[in-house]
C-alpha angles and dihedrals in degrees: 000000000000129000118238132198119208119209118186118195125177121220126181098289117006135028114247121215115204117193117201117189116211109213116224110230121226132188108218094178091052092050092048090050092049092049093049091046092053092047089049090052089055094044099037091123093065104095110218100016092056093056093048094047091044092053093048093046091048092047095047092046091049092051090046091056089073094054130071130278097036103184098101092041093053091048091048091048093051093046089049089057090050088047095056091049091051092047093050093046091050090047091054091046092052093045091045091052090051093049093047090049091056091050093050092054093057 
């Protein structure tokens, strides 16, 4: 839906109705970054795919921060930061389990 302003001005004979459409701005890069960040949060346990999707979500959100409106881009950027923390923690957990497993077998 678009918002419309109606201006009525009267000339000598007939009223003139001027319709001005106000375009709603959207931030496609911010929305793409938010979507990729959410998907990365769900799939952070997949080794290579999570890093690729995190990078793209982070990049798109960062680019979207410089466009208006910024809401989706800010949310995507914050979720991307949470994603990288989750990915690194899971990486250390997996590596730690492998190292502990090798110590237990000695």
